[in-house]
N, C-alpha and C positions, 0 to 999 in steps of 0.2 A: 616682292616689289625687287626689279633688277636695279642695282646699283651702277653708275657709271664709274669704269675702273679705266686709267689710262694707264698703258704699260710701261716697261722700265726705262727705255729708253726715252722714248717719248716725255716720261716724268721728267727725266734730268734734264732734257733740253728746254723743257719749259720752266723749270724751275731757274736754270742759268740765266735764259733770257729774262725771267720776271725780276731777278736780282740784278741784272745789268740795267735795266731799265728802271727800275725802281731808284736806284742810286743815282743815275744820269739826273732822273725825276728830282731827287733831293739836293744835288749839288746846283741844280741850274736853280730850284727853288732857293735856295738859301742864298744863292747870290745875287738874284732879285731882289729879295726882300730883307729887311734885317730882322733875321729869325736866331735865337740865340740856343745854346747847348741844349736846354730842355727842350724846348721844340723839336729842335733836331731829333733827340732820342726819342721822343714819344712818337713822331713819324715814322722812324724806323723801327720801332717796337711793333708798331699795326702792321706794317707791312709785313715783318714776320710772324707776326702771329695769323695774317691771311694764308700764308704758304703753312705753318706749322697746324693749322684747322683742318685742310685739304690733306695734308699727309694722314692728320689722325683717322678722319673720317675715310680712310682707303679709295679716295680721289686719286692722288698724286702716287705711285708707288714707286720710289726713287730707288736708284741700283747704286748709285754716287758714283756712276762710269765704272763698277766695278775694281773700284779703289779699297774696298772692305772687305773683298770676298775671304772666305776663310777655309777656302778649300787648298789643301797643298797639293802641289805636283810634285810628283812621282818620277825620278829620273829611270 
């Protein structure tokens, strides 16, 4: 069975857009309704668990825009 794998750059873009959209959704929802800090934390945790599960299943393969490359450049 062949799994769906998204390349590193596309994964980085998808994760970035997902974080921005979910933050906007959370702030908008919290402004319109009377949610407390506990509800906000639970909602944020649910959004993070979705991304975490996709990374653990190797559907998303983030490269973190190359920020954590361990390769050393030699002069």
